[in-house]
SEFIZA-3560 file (N, C-alpha, C; in Angstrom, 3 decimals):
REM SEFIZA-3560
<numar><xx>88.608</xx><yy>109.184</yy><zz>121.119</zz><atom>N</atom></numar>
<numar><xx>88.609</xx><yy>110.223</yy><zz>120.129</zz><atom>CA</atom></numar>
<numar><xx>88.034</xx><yy>111.499</yy><zz>120.713</zz><atom>C</atom></numar>
<numar><xx>87.072</xx><yy>111.367</yy><zz>121.616</zz><atom>N</atom></numar>
<numar><xx>86.475</xx><yy>112.555</yy><zz>122.228</zz><atom>CA</atom></numar>
<numar><xx>87.501</xx><yy>113.395</yy><zz>122.975</zz><atom>C</atom></numar>
<numar><xx>88.366</xx><yy>112.734</yy><zz>123.740</zz><atom>N</atom></numar>
<numar><xx>89.407</xx><yy>113.456</yy><zz>124.476</zz><atom>CA</atom></numar>
<numar><xx>90.386</xx><yy>114.097</yy><zz>123.502</zz><atom>C</atom></numar>
<numar><xx>90.767</xx><yy>113.365</yy><zz>122.481</zz><atom>N</atom></numar>
<numar><xx>91.713</xx><yy>113.895</yy><zz>121.492</zz><atom>CA</atom></numar>
<numar><xx>91.144</xx><yy>115.137</yy><zz>120.804</zz><atom>C</atom></numar>
<numar><xx>89.851</xx><yy>115.114</yy><zz>120.502</zz><atom>N</atom></numar>
<numar><xx>89.200</xx><yy>116.274</yy><zz>119.875</zz><atom>CA</atom></numar>
<numar><xx>89.290</xx><yy>117.503</yy><zz>120.766</zz><atom>C</atom></numar>
<numar><xx>89.162</xx><yy>117.303</yy><zz>122.080</zz><atom>N</atom></numar>
<numar><xx>89.248</xx><yy>118.422</yy><zz>123.016</zz><atom>CA</atom></numar>
<numar><xx>90.670</xx><yy>118.971</yy><zz>123.112</zz><atom>C</atom></numar>
<numar><xx>91.645</xx><yy>118.061</yy><zz>123.133</zz><atom>N</atom></numar>
<numar><xx>93.036</xx><yy>118.479</yy><zz>123.317</zz><atom>CA</atom></numar>
<numar><xx>93.605</xx><yy>119.122</yy><zz>122.050</zz><atom>C</atom></numar>
<numar><xx>93.375</xx><yy>118.498</yy><zz>120.900</zz><atom>N</atom></numar>
<numar><xx>93.946</xx><yy>119.002</yy><zz>119.641</zz><atom>CA</atom></numar>
<numar><xx>92.879</xx><yy>119.035</yy><zz>118.540</zz><atom>C</atom></numar>
<numar><xx>91.914</xx><yy>119.938</yy><zz>118.646</zz><atom>N</atom></numar>
<numar><xx>90.850</xx><yy>119.988</yy><zz>117.639</zz><atom>CA</atom></numar>
<numar><xx>91.364</xx><yy>120.290</yy><zz>116.235</zz><atom>C</atom></numar>
<numar><xx>92.499</xx><yy>120.938</yy><zz>116.132</zz><atom>N</atom></numar>
<numar><xx>93.060</xx><yy>121.281</yy><zz>114.818</zz><atom>CA</atom></numar>
<numar><xx>93.614</xx><yy>120.066</yy><zz>114.071</zz><atom>C</atom></numar>
<numar><xx>93.719</xx><yy>118.935</yy><zz>114.747</zz><atom>N</atom></numar>
<numar><xx>94.263</xx><yy>117.728</yy><zz>114.105</zz><atom>CA</atom></numar>
<numar><xx>93.280</xx><yy>117.123</yy><zz>113.106</zz><atom>C</atom></numar>
<numar><xx>92.015</xx><yy>117.491</yy><zz>113.190</zz><atom>N</atom></numar>
<numar><xx>91.015</xx><yy>116.933</yy><zz>112.285</zz><atom>CA</atom></numar>
<numar><xx>90.623</xx><yy>117.963</yy><zz>111.225</zz><atom>C</atom></numar>
<numar><xx>90.725</xx><yy>117.557</yy><zz>109.972</zz><atom>N</atom></numar>
<numar><xx>90.217</xx><yy>118.400</yy><zz>108.896</zz><atom>CA</atom></numar>
<numar><xx>88.739</xx><yy>118.036</yy><zz>108.708</zz><atom>C</atom></numar>
<numar><xx>87.972</xx><yy>118.830</yy><zz>107.983</zz><atom>N</atom></numar>
<numar><xx>86.527</xx><yy>118.561</yy><zz>107.863</zz><atom>CA</atom></numar>
<numar><xx>86.168</xx><yy>117.149</yy><zz>107.405</zz><atom>C</atom></numar>
<numar><xx>86.863</xx><yy>116.590</yy><zz>106.433</zz><atom>N</atom></numar>
<numar><xx>86.501</xx><yy>115.247</yy><zz>105.959</zz><atom>CA</atom></numar>
<numar><xx>86.804</xx><yy>114.196</yy><zz>107.024</zz><atom>C</atom></numar>
<numar><xx>87.908</xx><yy>114.351</yy><zz>107.729</zz><atom>N</atom></numar>
<numar><xx>88.238</xx><yy>113.407</yy><zz>108.795</zz><atom>CA</atom></numar>
<numar><xx>87.202</xx><yy>113.491</yy><zz>109.903</zz><atom>C</atom></numar>
<numar><xx>86.802</xx><yy>114.700</yy><zz>110.250</zz><atom>N</atom></numar>
<numar><xx>85.768</xx><yy>114.882</yy><zz>111.268</zz><atom>CA</atom></numar>
<numar><xx>84.460</xx><yy>114.229</yy><zz>110.831</zz><atom>C</atom></numar>
<numar><xx>84.117</xx><yy>114.376</yy><zz>109.561</zz><atom>N</atom></numar>
<numar><xx>82.884</xx><yy>113.762</yy><zz>109.049</zz><atom>CA</atom></numar>
<numar><xx>82.935</xx><yy>112.238</yy><zz>109.151</zz><atom>C</atom></numar>
<numar><xx>84.073</xx><yy>111.650</yy><zz>108.796</zz><atom>N</atom></numar>
<numar><xx>84.222</xx><yy>110.195</yy><zz>108.869</zz><atom>CA</atom></numar>
<numar><xx>84.133</xx><yy>109.698</yy><zz>110.317</zz><atom>C</atom></numar>
<numar><xx>84.752</xx><yy>110.414</yy><zz>111.234</zz><atom>N</atom></numar>
<numar><xx>84.677</xx><yy>110.051</yy><zz>112.655</zz><atom>CA</atom></numar>
<numar><xx>83.225</xx><yy>110.158</yy><zz>113.125</zz><atom>C</atom></numar>
<numar><xx>82.549</xx><yy>111.228</yy><zz>112.746</zz><atom>N</atom></numar>
<numar><xx>81.149</xx><yy>111.399</yy><zz>113.134</zz><atom>CA</atom></numar>
<numar><xx>80.283</xx><yy>110.259</yy><zz>112.599</zz><atom>C</atom></numar>
<numar><xx>80.515</xx><yy>109.858</yy><zz>111.354</zz><atom>N</atom></numar>
<numar><xx>79.754</xx><yy>108.751</yy><zz>110.772</zz><atom>CA</atom></numar>
<numar><xx>79.987</xx><yy>107.464</yy><zz>111.567</zz><atom>C</atom></numar>
<numar><xx>81.231</xx><yy>107.209</yy><zz>111.933</zz><atom>N</atom></numar>
<numar><xx>81.541</xx><yy>106.007</yy><zz>112.718</zz><atom>CA</atom></numar>
<numar><xx>80.799</xx><yy>106.036</yy><zz>114.047</zz><atom>C</atom></numar>
<numar><xx>80.856</xx><yy>107.155</yy><zz>114.722</zz><atom>N</atom></numar>
<numar><xx>80.208</xx><yy>107.265</yy><zz>116.026</zz><atom>CA</atom></numar>
<numar><xx>78.687</xx><yy>107.124</yy><zz>115.905</zz><atom>C</atom></numar>
<numar><xx>78.111</xx><yy>107.673</yy><zz>114.848</zz><atom>N</atom></numar>
<numar><xx>76.661</xx><yy>107.567</yy><zz>114.645</zz><atom>CA</atom></numar>
<numar><xx>76.225</xx><yy>106.114</yy><zz>114.441</zz><atom>C</atom></numar>
<numar><xx>77.119</xx><yy>105.298</yy><zz>113.912</zz><atom>N</atom></numar>
<numar><xx>76.802</xx><yy>103.890</yy><zz>113.690</zz><atom>CA</atom></numar>
<numar><xx>77.267</xx><yy>102.996</yy><zz>114.846</zz><atom>C</atom></numar>
<numar><xx>77.723</xx><yy>103.602</yy><zz>115.941</zz><atom>N</atom></numar>
<numar><xx>78.125</xx><yy>102.834</yy><zz>117.110</zz><atom>CA</atom></numar>
<numar><xx>79.510</xx><yy>102.251</yy><zz>117.032</zz><atom>C</atom></numar>
<numar><xx>80.368</xx><yy>102.824</yy><zz>116.202</zz><atom>N</atom></numar>
<numar><xx>81.756</xx><yy>102.358</yy><zz>116.077</zz><atom>CA</atom></numar>
<numar><xx>82.693</xx><yy>103.395</yy><zz>116.682</zz><atom>C</atom></numar>
<numar><xx>83.891</xx><yy>102.965</yy><zz>116.972</zz><atom>N</atom></numar>
<numar><xx>84.937</xx><yy>103.888</yy><zz>117.377</zz><atom>CA</atom></numar>
<numar><xx>85.809</xx><yy>104.172</yy><zz>116.168</zz><atom>C</atom></numar>
<numar><xx>86.373</xx><yy>105.364</yy><zz>116.094</zz><atom>N</atom></numar>
<numar><xx>87.258</xx><yy>105.710</yy><zz>114.981</zz><atom>CA</atom></numar>
<numar><xx>88.410</xx><yy>106.540</yy><zz>115.508</zz><atom>C</atom></numar>
<numar><xx>89.531</xx><yy>106.448</yy><zz>114.823</zz><atom>N</atom></numar>
<numar><xx>90.729</xx><yy>107.186</yy><zz>115.236</zz><atom>CA</atom></numar>
<numar><xx>91.591</xx><yy>107.415</yy><zz>114.014</zz><atom>C</atom></numar>
<numar><xx>92.166</xx><yy>108.610</yy><zz>113.927</zz><atom>N</atom></numar>
<numar><xx>93.084</xx><yy>108.865</yy><zz>112.825</zz><atom>CA</atom></numar>
<numar><xx>94.467</xx><yy>108.375</yy><zz>113.189</zz><atom>C</atom></numar>
<numar><xx>95.247</xx><yy>108.067</yy><zz>112.177</zz><atom>N</atom></numar>
<numar><xx>96.620</xx><yy>107.611</yy><zz>112.373</zz><atom>CA</atom></numar>
<numar><xx>97.557</xx><yy>108.713</yy><zz>111.909</zz><atom>C</atom></numar>
<numar><xx>98.685</xx><yy>108.816</yy><zz>112.542</zz><atom>N</atom></numar>
<numar><xx>99.647</xx><yy>109.850</yy><zz>112.176</zz><atom>CA</atom></numar>
<numar><xx>99.268</xx><yy>111.178</yy><zz>112.798</zz><atom>C</atom></numar>
<numar><xx>99.589</xx><yy>112.249</yy><zz>112.099</zz><atom>N</atom></numar>
<numar><xx>99.376</xx><yy>113.591</yy><zz>112.631</zz><atom>CA</atom></numar>
<numar><xx>98.029</xx><yy>114.185</yy><zz>112.245</zz><atom>C</atom></numar>
<numar><xx>97.150</xx><yy>113.391</yy><zz>111.685</zz><atom>N</atom></numar>
<numar><xx>95.850</xx><yy>113.925</yy><zz>111.265</zz><atom>CA</atom></numar>
<numar><xx>95.961</xx><yy>114.568</yy><zz>109.902</zz><atom>C</atom></numar>
<numar><xx>95.279</xx><yy>115.642</yy><zz>109.701</zz><atom>N</atom></numar>
<numar><xx>95.304</xx><yy>116.395</yy><zz>108.441</zz><atom>CA</atom></numar>
<numar><xx>94.883</xx><yy>115.556</yy><zz>107.245</zz><atom>C</atom></numar>
<numar><xx>93.996</xx><yy>114.597</yy><zz>107.468</zz><atom>N</atom></numar>
<numar><xx>93.426</xx><yy>113.851</yy><zz>106.358</zz><atom>CA</atom></numar>
<numar><xx>94.153</xx><yy>112.613</yy><zz>105.912</zz><atom>C</atom></numar>
<numar><xx>95.095</xx><yy>112.131</yy><zz>106.679</zz><atom>N</atom></numar>
<numar><xx>95.856</xx><yy>110.946</yy><zz>106.289</zz><atom>CA</atom></numar>
<numar><xx>95.036</xx><yy>109.677</yy><zz>106.347</zz><atom>C</atom></numar>
<numar><xx>95.206</xx><yy>108.890</yy><zz>107.379</zz><atom>N</atom></numar>
<numar><xx>94.510</xx><yy>107.609</yy><zz>107.514</zz><atom>CA</atom></numar>
<numar><xx>93.587</xx><yy>107.631</yy><zz>108.719</zz><atom>C</atom></numar>
<numar><xx>92.547</xx><yy>106.834</yy><zz>108.616</zz><atom>N</atom></numar>
<numar><xx>91.571</xx><yy>106.717</yy><zz>109.686</zz><atom>CA</atom></numar>
<numar><xx>91.189</xx><yy>105.255</yy><zz>109.793</zz><atom>C</atom></numar>
<numar><xx>91.017</xx><yy>104.744</yy><zz>110.988</zz><atom>N</atom></numar>
<numar><xx>90.576</xx><yy>103.369</yy><zz>111.153</zz><atom>CA</atom></numar>
<numar><xx>89.394</xx><yy>103.346</yy><zz>112.096</zz><atom>C</atom></numar>
<numar><xx>88.625</xx><yy>102.259</yy><zz>112.036</zz><atom>N</atom></numar>
<numar><xx>87.450</xx><yy>102.130</yy><zz>112.889</zz><atom>CA</atom></numar>
<numar><xx>87.381</xx><yy>100.729</yy><zz>113.470</zz><atom>C</atom></numar>
<numar><xx>86.747</xx><yy>100.626</yy><zz>114.638</zz><atom>N</atom></numar>
<numar><xx>86.491</xx><yy>99.341</yy><zz>115.271</zz><atom>CA</atom></numar>
<numar><xx>85.021</xx><yy>99.295</yy><zz>115.666</zz><atom>C</atom></numar>
<numar><xx>84.479</xx><yy>98.086</yy><zz>115.628</zz><atom>N</atom></numar>
<numar><xx>83.087</xx><yy>97.928</yy><zz>116.016</zz><atom>CA</atom></numar>
<numar><xx>82.613</xx><yy>96.531</yy><zz>115.676</zz><atom>C</atom></numar>
<numar><xx>81.371</xx><yy>96.266</yy><zz>116.004</zz><atom>N</atom></numar>
<numar><xx>80.768</xx><yy>94.978</yy><zz>115.676</zz><atom>CA</atom></numar>
<numar><xx>80.755</xx><yy>94.817</yy><zz>114.155</zz><atom>C</atom></numar>
<numar><xx>80.898</xx><yy>93.581</yy><zz>113.716</zz><atom>N</atom></numar>
<numar><xx>81.027</xx><yy>93.273</yy><zz>112.289</zz><atom>CA</atom></numar>
<numar><xx>79.930</xx><yy>93.916</yy><zz>111.434</zz><atom>C</atom></numar>
<numar><xx>78.677</xx><yy>93.780</yy><zz>111.853</zz><atom>N</atom></numar>
<numar><xx>77.583</xx><yy>94.336</yy><zz>111.049</zz><atom>CA</atom></numar>
<numar><xx>77.624</xx><yy>95.866</yy><zz>111.015</zz><atom>C</atom></numar>
<numar><xx>78.091</xx><yy>96.482</yy><zz>112.062</zz><atom>N</atom></numar>
<numar><xx>78.216</xx><yy>97.945</yy><zz>112.083</zz><atom>CA</atom></numar>
<numar><xx>79.359</xx><yy>98.399</yy><zz>111.187</zz><atom>C</atom></numar>
<numar><xx>80.449</xx><yy>97.658</yy><zz>111.202</zz><atom>N</atom></numar>
<numar><xx>81.585</xx><yy>97.990</yy><zz>110.331</zz><atom>CA</atom></numar>
<numar><xx>81.177</xx><yy>97.844</yy><zz>108.868</zz><atom>C</atom></numar>
<numar><xx>80.385</xx><yy>96.843</yy><zz>108.545</zz><atom>N</atom></numar>
<numar><xx>79.913</xx><yy>96.666</yy><zz>107.171</zz><atom>CA</atom></numar>
<numar><xx>79.105</xx><yy>97.885</yy><zz>106.726</zz><atom>C</atom></numar>
<numar><xx>78.210</xx><yy>98.368</yy><zz>107.598</zz><atom>N</atom></numar>
<numar><xx>77.427</xx><yy>99.563</yy><zz>107.270</zz><atom>CA</atom></numar>
<numar><xx>78.317</xx><yy>100.795</yy><zz>107.181</zz><atom>C</atom></numar>
<numar><xx>79.279</xx><yy>100.901</yy><zz>108.085</zz><atom>N</atom></numar>
<numar><xx>80.190</xx><yy>102.045</yy><zz>108.074</zz><atom>CA</atom></numar>
<numar><xx>81.034</xx><yy>102.054</yy><zz>106.814</zz><atom>C</atom></numar>
<numar><xx>81.513</xx><yy>100.903</yy><zz>106.393</zz><atom>N</atom></numar>
<numar><xx>82.319</xx><yy>100.824</yy><zz>105.174</zz><atom>CA</atom></numar>
<numar><xx>81.551</xx><yy>101.389</yy><zz>103.984</zz><atom>C</atom></numar>
<numar><xx>80.284</xx><yy>101.032</yy><zz>103.863</zz><atom>N</atom></numar>
<numar><xx>79.453</xx><yy>101.553</yy><zz>102.767</zz><atom>CA</atom></numar>
<numar><xx>79.307</xx><yy>103.070</yy><zz>102.868</zz><atom>C</atom></numar>
<numar><xx>79.121</xx><yy>103.582</yy><zz>104.088</zz><atom>N</atom></numar>
<numar><xx>79.007</xx><yy>105.033</yy><zz>104.292</zz><atom>CA</atom></numar>
<numar><xx>80.297</xx><yy>105.740</yy><zz>103.903</zz><atom>C</atom></numar>
<numar><xx>81.413</xx><yy>105.206</yy><zz>104.386</zz><atom>N</atom></numar>
<numar><xx>82.704</xx><yy>105.824</yy><zz>104.084</zz><atom>CA</atom></numar>
<numar><xx>82.986</xx><yy>105.778</yy><zz>102.584</zz><atom>C</atom></numar>
<numar><xx>82.649</xx><yy>104.680</yy><zz>101.921</zz><atom>N</atom></numar>
<numar><xx>82.875</xx><yy>104.593</yy><zz>100.479</zz><atom>CA</atom></numar>
<numar><xx>82.086</xx><yy>105.672</yy><zz>99.735</zz><atom>C</atom></numar>
<numar><xx>80.829</xx><yy>105.900</yy><zz>100.141</zz><atom>N</atom></numar>
<numar><xx>80.021</xx><yy>106.963</yy><zz>99.514</zz><atom>CA</atom></numar>
<numar><xx>80.621</xx><yy>108.333</yy><zz>99.789</zz><atom>C</atom></numar>
<numar><xx>81.050</xx><yy>108.552</yy><zz>101.013</zz><atom>N</atom></numar>
<numar><xx>81.609</xx><yy>109.844</yy><zz>101.408</zz><atom>CA</atom></numar>
<numar><xx>82.916</xx><yy>110.127</yy><zz>100.660</zz><atom>C</atom></numar>
<numar><xx>83.744</xx><yy>109.109</yy><zz>100.491</zz><atom>N</atom></numar>
<numar><xx>85.061</xx><yy>109.296</yy><zz>99.891</zz><atom>CA</atom></numar>
<numar><xx>85.049</xx><yy>109.240</yy><zz>98.361</zz><atom>C</atom></numar>
<numar><xx>83.978</xx><yy>108.733</yy><zz>97.761</zz><atom>N</atom></numar>
<numar><xx>83.917</xx><yy>108.553</yy><zz>96.301</zz><atom>CA</atom></numar>
<numar><xx>84.267</xx><yy>109.813</yy><zz>95.506</zz><atom>C</atom></numar>
<numar><xx>83.788</xx><yy>110.997</yy><zz>95.890</zz><atom>N</atom></numar>
<numar><xx>84.113</xx><yy>112.175</yy><zz>95.086</zz><atom>CA</atom></numar>
<numar><xx>85.529</xx><yy>112.736</yy><zz>95.292</zz><atom>C</atom></numar>
<numar><xx>86.275</xx><yy>112.184</yy><zz>96.229</zz><atom>N</atom></numar>
<numar><xx>87.603</xx><yy>112.715</yy><zz>96.549</zz><atom>CA</atom></numar>
<numar><xx>88.667</xx><yy>111.898</yy><zz>95.828</zz><atom>C</atom></numar>
<numar><xx>89.376</xx><yy>112.545</yy><zz>94.912</zz><atom>N</atom></numar>
<numar><xx>90.411</xx><yy>111.857</yy><zz>94.138</zz><atom>CA</atom></numar>
<numar><xx>91.488</xx><yy>111.271</yy><zz>95.052</zz><atom>C</atom></numar>
<numar><xx>91.757</xx><yy>109.993</yy><zz>94.866</zz><atom>N</atom></numar>
<numar><xx>92.805</xx><yy>109.322</yy><zz>95.629</zz><atom>CA</atom></numar>
<numar><xx>92.353</xx><yy>108.789</yy><zz>96.980</zz><atom>C</atom></numar>
<numar><xx>91.125</xx><yy>109.082</yy><zz>97.377</zz><atom>N</atom></numar>
<numar><xx>90.632</xx><yy>108.605</yy><zz>98.681</zz><atom>CA</atom></numar>
<numar><xx>89.893</xx><yy>107.288</yy><zz>98.501</zz><atom>C</atom></numar>
<numar><xx>89.897</xx><yy>106.464</yy><zz>99.534</zz><atom>N</atom></numar>
<numar><xx>89.170</xx><yy>105.207</yy><zz>99.468</zz><atom>CA</atom></numar>
<numar><xx>89.342</xx><yy>104.404</yy><zz>100.737</zz><atom>C</atom></numar>
<numar><xx>88.629</xx><yy>103.307</yy><zz>100.787</zz><atom>N</atom></numar>
<numar><xx>88.675</xx><yy>102.396</yy><zz>101.925</zz><atom>CA</atom></numar>
<numar><xx>89.621</xx><yy>101.252</yy><zz>101.571</zz><atom>C</atom></numar>
<numar><xx>90.571</xx><yy>100.993</yy><zz>102.437</zz><atom>N</atom></numar>
<numar><xx>91.514</xx><yy>99.899</yy><zz>102.229</zz><atom>CA</atom></numar>
<numar><xx>90.938</xx><yy>98.612</yy><zz>102.802</zz><atom>C</atom></numar>
<numar><xx>91.155</xx><yy>97.511</yy><zz>102.108</zz><atom>N</atom></numar>
<numar><xx>90.739</xx><yy>96.206</yy><zz>102.613</zz><atom>CA</atom></numar>
<numar><xx>91.781</xx><yy>95.726</yy><zz>103.622</zz><atom>C</atom></numar>
<numar><xx>91.316</xx><yy>95.235</yy><zz>104.745</zz><atom>N</atom></numar>
<numar><xx>92.232</xx><yy>94.683</yy><zz>105.741</zz><atom>CA</atom></numar>
<numar><xx>91.508</xx><yy>93.624</yy><zz>106.546</zz><atom>C</atom></numar>
<numar><xx>92.271</xx><yy>92.836</yy><zz>107.236</zz><atom>N</atom></numar>
<numar><xx>91.697</xx><yy>91.810</yy><zz>108.109</zz><atom>CA</atom></numar>
<numar><xx>92.703</xx><yy>91.483</yy><zz>109.194</zz><atom>C</atom></numar>
<numar><xx>92.209</xx><yy>90.870</yy><zz>110.229</zz><atom>N</atom></numar>
<numar><xx>93.071</xx><yy>90.452</yy><zz>111.336</zz><atom>CA</atom></numar>
<numar><xx>93.729</xx><yy>89.136</yy><zz>110.961</zz><atom>C</atom></numar>
<numar><xx>95.022</xx><yy>89.045</yy><zz>111.179</zz><atom>N</atom></numar>
<numar><xx>95.740</xx><yy>87.809</yy><zz>110.947</zz><atom>CA</atom></numar>
<numar><xx>95.724</xx><yy>87.013</yy><zz>112.257</zz><atom>C</atom></numar>
<numar><xx>95.039</xx><yy>85.889</yy><zz>112.277</zz><atom>N</atom></numar>
<numar><xx>94.927</xx><yy>85.124</yy><zz>113.520</zz><atom>CA</atom></numar>
<numar><xx>96.257</xx><yy>84.559</yy><zz>114.022</zz><atom>C</atom></numar>
<numar><xx>97.282</xx><yy>84.516</yy><zz>113.157</zz><atom>N</atom></numar>
<numar><xx>98.588</xx><yy>83.992</yy><zz>113.550</zz><atom>CA</atom></numar>
<numar><xx>99.500</xx><yy>85.081</yy><zz>114.079</zz><atom>C</atom></numar>
<numar><xx>99.142</xx><yy>86.342</yy><zz>113.870</zz><atom>N</atom></numar>
<numar><xx>99.975</xx><yy>87.441</yy><zz>114.329</zz><atom>CA</atom></numar>
<numar><xx>101.197</xx><yy>87.624</yy><zz>113.457</zz><atom>C</atom></numar>
<numar><xx>102.125</xx><yy>88.408</yy><zz>113.944</zz><atom>N</atom></numar>
<numar><xx>103.353</xx><yy>88.666</yy><zz>113.211</zz><atom>CA</atom></numar>
<numar><xx>104.265</xx><yy>87.469</yy><zz>113.334</zz><atom>C</atom></numar>
<numar><xx>104.811</xx><yy>87.010</yy><zz>112.230</zz><atom>N</atom></numar>
<numar><xx>105.658</xx><yy>85.824</yy><zz>112.234</zz><atom>CA</atom></numar>
<numar><xx>107.092</xx><yy>86.210</yy><zz>111.982</zz><atom>C</atom></numar>
//
């Protein structure tokens, strides 16, 4: 994400930048999907860090209409 920020800083809107910063502060990696501009963002990290990050993101996104954290999990069987 650091390299992407240098190459295309305009791809992140303030809320997306805040979410990425929160992930990094908690020791997680984060990346936006698509062309940026506030669409989707995902994070990776140790389970306990992701749990803390999820709570942070939920608080951050609560005042924004239509924004939220999607539930997801890894499918151990993969695509069938």
